[in-house]
C-alpha positions as CSV (number, residue, x, y, z in Angstrom):
1,X,0.0,0.0,-0.1
2,X,3.1,2.4,0.1
3,X,3.9,4.9,-2.7
4,X,6.5,2.7,-4.1
5,X,4.3,-0.5,-4.2
6,X,2.7,-1.4,-7.5
7,X,-1.1,-1.6,-7.9
8,X,-2.5,-5.1,-8.4
9,X,-3.2,-6.1,-11.8
10,X,-6.4,-7.7,-13.0
11,X,-4.6,-11.0,-13.7
12,X,-3.4,-11.5,-10.2
13,X,-6.8,-13.2,-8.9
14,X,-6.6,-15.6,-11.8
15,X,-3.0,-16.6,-11.2
16,X,-3.7,-17.3,-7.6
17,X,-6.7,-19.3,-8.4
18,X,-4.5,-21.4,-10.9
19,X,-2.0,-22.0,-8.4
20,X,-4.5,-23.2,-5.8
21,X,-6.0,-25.6,-8.5
22,X,-2.6,-27.0,-9.2
23,X,-1.9,-27.6,-5.5
24,X,-5.4,-29.2,-5.2
25,X,-4.6,-31.5,-8.3
26,X,-1.3,-32.7,-6.6
27,X,-3.1,-33.4,-3.4
28,X,-5.8,-35.4,-5.2
29,X,-3.1,-37.4,-7.2
30,X,-1.4,-38.4,-4.1
31,X,-1.3,-42.2,-3.8
32,X,-0.2,-44.8,-1.3
33,X,3.4,-46.1,-1.6
34,X,4.0,-48.8,-4.2
35,X,5.5,-52.1,-3.6
36,X,7.4,-52.0,-0.3
37,X,7.5,-48.2,0.0
38,X,10.8,-46.8,0.7
39,X,12.3,-50.1,1.6
40,X,13.9,-52.7,-0.7
41,X,11.8,-55.9,-0.9
42,X,14.7,-58.1,-1.4
43,X,16.5,-56.6,1.5
44,X,13.4,-57.1,3.7
45,X,13.5,-60.8,2.9
46,X,17.4,-61.0,3.0
47,X,17.8,-62.4,-0.4
48,X,20.0,-61.4,-3.4
49,X,18.0,-60.1,-6.4
50,X,19.9,-62.0,-9.1
51,X,20.2,-65.3,-7.2
52,X,16.9,-65.8,-5.5
53,X,13.9,-67.8,-6.9
54,X,10.4,-68.5,-5.7
55,X,11.6,-71.2,-3.4
56,X,14.3,-68.9,-1.8
57,X,11.5,-66.3,-1.3
58,X,9.2,-68.8,0.4
59,X,12.0,-70.0,2.7
60,X,13.1,-66.6,3.7
61,X,9.4,-65.6,4.4
62,X,8.8,-68.5,6.6
63,X,11.9,-67.8,8.6
64,X,11.4,-64.0,9.0
65,X,7.6,-64.4,9.7
66,X,8.3,-66.8,12.6
67,X,10.9,-64.6,13.9
68,X,8.8,-61.5,13.8
69,X,5.4,-62.7,14.4
70,X,3.6,-60.5,17.0
71,X,2.7,-63.4,19.3
72,X,6.5,-64.3,19.4
73,X,7.4,-60.8,20.5
74,X,4.9,-59.9,23.3
75,X,7.4,-57.3,24.9
76,X,7.9,-55.5,21.5
77,X,4.6,-56.1,19.9
78,X,4.2,-52.9,18.0
79,X,7.5,-53.1,16.4
80,X,7.1,-56.8,15.6
81,X,3.7,-56.0,13.9
82,X,5.3,-53.3,11.7
83,X,8.2,-55.7,10.7
84,X,5.8,-58.6,10.1
85,X,3.6,-56.6,7.7
86,X,6.7,-55.3,5.7
87,X,7.9,-58.9,5.4
88,X,4.3,-60.1,4.2
89,X,4.2,-57.3,1.7
90,X,7.8,-58.1,0.4
91,X,6.9,-61.8,-0.1
92,X,3.6,-60.9,-1.9
93,X,5.5,-58.6,-4.4
94,X,8.3,-61.0,-5.1
95,X,6.2,-64.3,-5.1
96,X,4.1,-63.3,-8.2
97,X,5.9,-63.4,-11.6
98,X,4.1,-60.2,-12.9
99,X,4.5,-58.2,-9.8
100,X,8.2,-59.3,-9.5
101,X,8.9,-58.1,-13.2
102,X,7.2,-54.8,-12.6
103,X,9.2,-54.3,-9.3
104,X,12.4,-55.2,-11.1
105,X,11.7,-52.6,-13.9
106,X,10.7,-50.1,-11.2
107,X,14.2,-50.6,-9.5
108,X,16.0,-50.2,-12.8
109,X,14.0,-47.2,-14.2
110,X,12.7,-45.1,-11.4
111,X,12.4,-42.0,-13.4
112,X,9.5,-43.5,-15.5
113,X,7.1,-42.5,-12.9
114,X,3.7,-42.9,-14.8
115,X,4.7,-46.1,-16.5
116,X,5.7,-47.7,-13.3
117,X,2.6,-46.7,-11.7
118,X,0.5,-48.3,-14.6
119,X,2.4,-51.6,-14.3
120,X,2.0,-51.7,-10.5
121,X,-1.8,-51.1,-10.6
122,X,-2.2,-53.6,-13.4
123,X,-0.3,-56.3,-11.5
124,X,-1.8,-55.3,-8.2
125,X,-5.5,-55.3,-9.1
126,X,-5.8,-57.7,-12.1
127,X,-8.3,-60.4,-11.4
128,X,-6.6,-63.5,-10.0
129,X,-9.4,-65.9,-10.8
130,X,-9.3,-67.6,-14.2
131,X,-12.0,-66.7,-16.8
132,X,-13.1,-70.4,-17.2
133,X,-13.9,-70.5,-13.4
134,X,-15.9,-67.3,-13.5
135,X,-17.9,-68.5,-16.5
136,X,-18.5,-71.9,-14.9
137,X,-19.5,-70.3,-11.6
138,X,-21.8,-67.9,-13.5
139,X,-23.4,-70.8,-15.2
140,X,-24.0,-72.7,-12.0
141,X,-25.6,-69.7,-10.4
142,X,-28.0,-69.2,-13.4
143,X,-28.8,-72.9,-13.3
144,X,-29.6,-72.8,-9.7
145,X,-31.9,-69.7,-10.2
146,X,-33.6,-71.4,-13.1
147,X,-34.4,-74.7,-11.0
148,X,-35.6,-72.5,-8.2
149,X,-37.9,-70.5,-10.5
150,X,-39.2,-73.6,-12.2
151,X,-39.8,-75.5,-8.8
152,X,-41.8,-72.4,-7.6
153,X,-43.9,-72.4,-10.6
154,X,-44.5,-76.2,-10.5
155,X,-45.7,-75.7,-6.7
156,X,-47.7,-72.9,-7.5
157,X,-49.4,-74.9,-10.4
158,X,-50.0,-77.9,-8.2
159,X,-52.0,-76.0,-5.6
160,X,-54.0,-73.9,-8.1
161,X,-57.6,-74.1,-8.8
162,X,-56.8,-75.1,-12.4
163,X,-54.8,-78.2,-11.4
164,X,-57.5,-79.1,-8.9
165,X,-60.2,-78.9,-11.7
166,X,-58.2,-80.8,-14.1
167,X,-57.4,-83.6,-11.6
168,X,-61.1,-83.8,-10.7
169,X,-62.0,-84.3,-14.3
170,X,-59.5,-87.0,-14.5
171,X,-61.0,-88.8,-11.5
172,X,-64.5,-88.4,-13.2
173,X,-63.0,-90.2,-16.3
174,X,-61.6,-92.9,-14.3
175,X,-65.1,-93.6,-12.6
176,X,-67.6,-96.1,-14.2
177,X,-70.5,-93.9,-13.3
178,X,-68.7,-90.5,-13.9
179,X,-69.4,-87.7,-11.4
180,X,-71.9,-89.8,-9.5
181,X,-69.4,-92.5,-9.0
182,X,-66.9,-90.2,-7.7
183,X,-69.2,-88.5,-5.3
184,X,-70.4,-91.8,-4.0
185,X,-66.9,-92.9,-3.2
186,X,-66.2,-95.3,-6.0
187,X,-62.4,-94.6,-6.0
188,X,-60.3,-95.4,-2.9
189,X,-57.4,-93.3,-1.7
190,X,-54.7,-95.6,-3.3
191,X,-56.5,-95.5,-6.7
192,X,-56.7,-91.7,-6.5
193,X,-52.9,-91.6,-5.7
194,X,-52.2,-93.8,-8.7
195,X,-54.4,-91.7,-11.0
196,X,-52.8,-88.5,-9.7
197,X,-49.3,-90.0,-10.4
198,X,-50.2,-91.1,-13.8
199,X,-51.9,-87.6,-14.5
200,X,-48.9,-85.7,-13.4
201,X,-46.7,-87.9,-15.6
202,X,-49.1,-87.0,-18.5
203,X,-48.8,-83.3,-17.7
204,X,-44.9,-83.5,-17.5
205,X,-45.0,-84.6,-21.3
206,X,-46.7,-81.4,-22.4
207,X,-43.8,-78.9,-22.9
208,X,-46.1,-76.0,-22.2
209,X,-47.0,-77.3,-18.8
210,X,-45.1,-75.9,-15.7
211,X,-44.5,-79.4,-14.4
212,X,-42.6,-80.3,-17.6
213,X,-40.0,-77.5,-17.0
214,X,-38.8,-78.6,-13.7
215,X,-36.0,-80.7,-15.0
216,X,-32.1,-80.3,-14.8
217,X,-32.1,-80.9,-18.6
218,X,-33.8,-77.6,-19.2
219,X,-31.1,-75.6,-17.3
220,X,-28.4,-73.6,-19.0
221,X,-25.6,-76.0,-18.1
222,X,-26.9,-79.0,-20.0
223,X,-27.9,-76.8,-22.9
224,X,-24.3,-75.6,-23.3
225,X,-22.6,-78.7,-22.6
226,X,-25.0,-81.3,-24.2
227,X,-28.0,-80.0,-26.1
228,X,-26.3,-77.4,-28.1
229,X,-23.4,-79.6,-29.3
230,X,-25.7,-82.5,-29.9
231,X,-28.1,-80.3,-31.7
232,X,-25.2,-78.9,-33.8
233,X,-24.0,-82.4,-34.7
234,X,-27.6,-83.5,-35.6
235,X,-28.0,-80.5,-37.7
236,X,-24.7,-80.9,-39.6
237,X,-25.6,-84.7,-40.1
238,X,-29.0,-83.7,-41.5
239,X,-27.3,-81.3,-43.9
240,X,-25.0,-83.8,-45.1
241,X,-27.7,-86.4,-45.8
242,X,-30.2,-84.0,-47.3
243,X,-27.6,-82.1,-49.4
244,X,-29.3,-82.7,-52.7
245,X,-32.8,-81.7,-51.4
246,X,-31.3,-78.6,-49.9
247,X,-29.6,-77.8,-53.1
248,X,-32.8,-78.4,-55.1
249,X,-34.9,-76.2,-52.7
250,X,-32.3,-73.4,-52.8
251,X,-32.4,-73.7,-56.6
252,X,-36.1,-73.5,-56.7
253,X,-36.1,-70.5,-54.3
254,X,-33.4,-68.8,-56.4
255,X,-35.7,-69.4,-59.6
256,X,-38.7,-68.2,-57.9
257,X,-36.9,-65.1,-56.7
258,X,-35.5,-64.5,-60.2
259,X,-39.1,-64.8,-61.6
260,X,-40.3,-62.4,-59.0
261,X,-37.5,-60.0,-60.0
262,X,-38.3,-60.3,-63.5
263,X,-42.0,-59.6,-63.0
264,X,-41.1,-56.5,-60.9
265,X,-38.7,-55.4,-63.5
266,X,-41.6,-55.7,-66.2
267,X,-44.0,-53.9,-63.9
268,X,-41.3,-51.2,-63.4
269,X,-40.9,-50.9,-67.2
270,X,-44.6,-50.7,-67.8
271,X,-45.0,-48.2,-65.0
272,X,-42.1,-46.1,-66.5
273,X,-43.8,-46.4,-70.0
274,X,-47.2,-45.2,-68.7
275,X,-45.6,-42.4,-66.9
276,X,-43.6,-41.3,-70.1
277,X,-46.9,-41.4,-72.1
278,X,-48.6,-39.4,-69.3
279,X,-45.8,-36.9,-69.4
280,X,-45.8,-36.7,-73.2
281,X,-49.5,-36.2,-73.1
282,X,-49.2,-33.4,-70.4
283,X,-46.5,-31.8,-72.6
284,X,-48.8,-31.9,-75.7
285,X,-51.8,-30.6,-73.7
286,X,-49.4,-27.9,-72.2
287,X,-48.4,-26.9,-75.8
288,X,-52.0,-26.8,-77.1
289,X,-53.1,-24.7,-74.3
290,X,-50.2,-22.4,-74.6
291,X,-50.9,-22.1,-78.4
292,X,-54.7,-21.6,-77.9
293,X,-53.9,-19.0,-75.1
294,X,-51.6,-17.4,-77.5
295,X,-54.3,-17.3,-80.2
296,X,-56.9,-16.0,-77.8
297,X,-54.3,-13.3,-76.6
298,X,-53.8,-12.2,-80.3
299,X,-57.6,-12.2,-80.7
300,X,-58.1,-10.0,-77.7
301,X,-55.3,-7.8,-78.9
302,X,-56.9,-7.5,-82.2
303,X,-60.2,-6.8,-80.9
304,X,-58.7,-4.2,-78.4
305,X,-57.0,-2.5,-81.5
306,X,-60.3,-2.6,-83.6
307,X,-62.2,-1.2,-80.5
308,X,-59.4,1.5,-80.1
309,X,-59.7,2.3,-83.9
310,X,-63.3,2.4,-83.7
311,X,-63.3,4.6,-80.8
312,X,-60.7,6.8,-82.6
313,X,-63.1,6.9,-85.6
314,X,-66.0,7.9,-83.4
315,X,-64.1,10.5,-81.8
316,X,-63.0,11.9,-85.3
317,X,-66.7,11.8,-86.4
318,X,-67.7,13.7,-83.4
319,X,-65.0,16.3,-84.0
320,X,-66.0,16.6,-87.5
321,X,-69.7,17.0,-86.6
322,X,-70.7,13.9,-88.5
323,X,-72.3,12.2,-85.6
324,X,-75.4,14.4,-85.4
325,X,-78.5,12.3,-85.0
326,X,-80.5,14.6,-87.2
327,X,-79.1,14.1,-90.9
328,X,-80.1,15.3,-94.2
329,X,-80.0,13.1,-97.3
330,X,-81.6,12.1,-100.5
331,X,-84.2,9.7,-101.1
332,X,-82.6,6.7,-103.0
333,X,-85.7,4.4,-103.2
334,X,-89.4,4.5,-102.7
335,X,-91.7,1.5,-102.5
336,X,-95.5,1.8,-101.5
337,X,-96.6,-0.7,-98.8
338,X,-99.7,-2.9,-98.8
339,X,-101.2,-0.5,-96.4
340,X,-102.4,2.5,-98.4
341,X,-100.7,5.8,-97.7
342,X,-97.5,4.3,-96.3
343,X,-94.3,4.3,-98.2
344,X,-91.0,2.5,-97.4
345,X,-88.1,4.9,-98.4
346,X,-84.3,4.6,-98.2
347,X,-82.5,7.8,-97.5
348,X,-78.8,8.1,-98.2
349,X,-76.7,10.5,-96.3
350,X,-73.1,11.3,-95.1
351,X,-69.9,11.7,-97.1
352,X,-70.5,10.4,-100.6
353,X,-74.0,9.2,-99.5
354,X,-72.3,6.1,-97.9
355,X,-74.7,5.7,-95.0
356,X,-78.3,4.6,-95.6
357,X,-81.3,4.4,-93.4
358,X,-84.9,2.8,-93.9
359,X,-88.0,5.0,-93.2
360,X,-91.6,4.3,-93.3
361,X,-93.4,7.5,-94.3
362,X,-97.1,8.4,-94.6
363,X,-96.3,11.3,-96.9
364,X,-95.7,10.8,-100.7
365,X,-92.1,10.8,-101.4
366,X,-90.3,11.3,-104.6
367,X,-87.2,9.6,-105.8
368,X,-84.2,12.0,-105.5
369,X,-86.1,14.4,-103.1
370,X,-84.2,16.0,-100.2
371,X,-85.2,14.6,-96.9
372,X,-84.2,15.5,-93.2
373,X,-84.4,12.3,-90.8
374,X,-84.0,12.1,-87.1
375,X,-82.1,8.9,-86.2
376,X,-82.9,6.7,-83.2
377,X,-82.2,8.7,-80.1
378,X,-82.3,12.0,-81.6
379,X,-84.4,14.8,-80.1
380,X,-86.8,16.2,-82.3
381,X,-88.1,19.8,-82.5
382,X,-91.2,18.9,-80.6
383,X,-89.1,17.6,-77.7
384,X,-89.8,14.0,-78.2
385,X,-86.9,11.5,-78.8
386,X,-86.9,9.4,-82.1
387,X,-87.3,5.7,-81.7
388,X,-87.0,2.7,-84.0
389,X,-90.6,1.6,-84.5
390,X,-92.7,-0.8,-86.7
391,X,-95.1,0.9,-89.0
392,X,-97.4,-1.0,-91.5
393,X,-95.5,-4.2,-91.1
394,X,-92.1,-2.7,-91.6
395,X,-89.3,-1.3,-89.3
396,X,-88.7,2.4,-89.4
397,X,-85.2,3.1,-88.2
398,X,-85.9,6.9,-87.8
399,X,-88.5,9.7,-88.2
400,X,-89.0,11.7,-91.3
401,X,-89.0,15.3,-90.2
402,X,-89.3,17.2,-93.6
403,X,-89.1,16.8,-97.4
404,X,-87.3,19.3,-99.6
405,X,-87.0,19.6,-103.4
406,X,-86.1,17.0,-105.9
407,X,-82.2,17.2,-106.5
408,X,-81.1,17.9,-110.1
409,X,-78.1,15.4,-109.7
410,X,-78.2,12.8,-106.8
411,X,-75.0,12.8,-104.4
412,X,-75.1,9.1,-104.6
413,X,-74.3,9.2,-108.5
414,X,-78.0,8.6,-109.7
415,X,-78.9,10.5,-112.9
416,X,-80.9,13.7,-112.6
417,X,-84.7,13.2,-112.4
418,X,-86.7,15.4,-114.8
419,X,-89.3,17.6,-113.3
420,X,-92.1,16.0,-115.2
421,X,-91.0,12.7,-114.1
422,X,-90.8,13.8,-110.6
423,X,-94.4,15.2,-110.7
424,X,-95.6,12.0,-112.4
425,X,-97.2,9.2,-110.4
426,X,-94.8,6.6,-109.2
427,X,-94.3,3.6,-111.5
428,X,-95.5,0.1,-110.9
429,X,-93.3,-2.3,-109.1
430,X,-92.7,-4.4,-112.3
431,X,-91.8,-1.2,-114.5
432,X,-88.3,0.0,-114.5
433,X,-87.8,3.1,-112.6
434,X,-86.2,6.4,-114.0
435,X,-83.0,5.7,-112.3
436,X,-82.2,2.7,-114.5
437,X,-80.2,-0.3,-113.3
438,X,-78.8,1.4,-110.2
439,X,-82.2,2.3,-108.9
440,X,-83.2,-1.4,-109.3
441,X,-80.2,-2.4,-107.3
442,X,-81.0,0.0,-104.6
443,X,-84.7,-1.3,-104.5
444,X,-83.5,-4.8,-104.3
445,X,-81.2,-3.9,-101.5
446,X,-84.2,-2.3,-99.5
447,X,-86.3,-5.5,-100.0
448,X,-83.4,-7.6,-98.8
449,X,-83.2,-5.5,-95.6
450,X,-87.1,-5.6,-95.1
451,X,-86.9,-9.4,-95.3
452,X,-84.0,-9.6,-92.8
453,X,-85.7,-7.2,-90.4
454,X,-89.3,-8.4,-90.9
């Protein structure tokens, strides 16, 4: 704690703990003295190391043990006891061959501490009883245990109600009058004893009966030394005498196994073929569906493009003012209907008179006359909305609002209609009109439209 002292470092406690652990480990590994401790075993028995043998060790031990026996030295008993124990330890070390060899190596190589310890403990604590004696003793103990167990089972069976019932049934069978004869005393005590002995012998022949197991031949020792060897010899003899039958059976089994393997192989191939066909079919179906989907996508794309184009055309028409529902055109055909006072006319309008509409009019109309028509959905001057209606058996696709003068030349390419002809009554259906072949074609188209819509 002075000014010149150094402050303790953080590693100081760890070092102290490590030192304490080493000391504890040394204390735990401390062991008792090996062999004769600090004494020399040869010197304790008074023999030379290179000249002595087992007989010399035994002779020296007998002599020294009599000399230092505690009973022979009553006045110095404690010292005699210590000396006697050292002599006995020395004789024990030198009398055993393995222990003596380990001790001699210890004397010659004292620096090999771990190896000497290993040899000492191996020689000192190895089992002294032969292995065959241990196995034989174990088999004897197991045999006695088996016999005791089976005896107890047999005794329990003999006093059980089942045995009593079986024995009583046996008595009934040996009576001439059955149960009645047994109850009336037909069997004497001697006869019952004889029947019981015979019945027990019969039960002992049944391998499942507890009485049959109470035999020395069923224990482990006879099994190891008699039943197993005899059974092995009989099995080998049977194998030798039935070699051909065994070979034939093995060949038959191998053939059956080969047939089963061949059947399994064919089944696997058939299964693989079916799976391949299914896979090919799935691939074709997938390709067909993909192609159909592609065509449908192309069709939808085409429809979308057409719809977009139509929408664009409609927008253009609206921008140009051509989408008005009240249009002006030229009468391109006139037909009188069966109902008098009603005329089916066709009015062409639009750019180059490309559009045409069918109107039923109650007013007389002349070919080439200007006409103003309200298409379906148009709002008329009287506030009403024009609708498609059926008049005199024909569909009128709009409403005729007004008629103008007869055009000198039709926008549809028809020749000019003379004023006299325009004022004249309309020709019959079987007569050619003033318009020539073009007018006949227009009239035919009107009739076809009437048939479709009617």
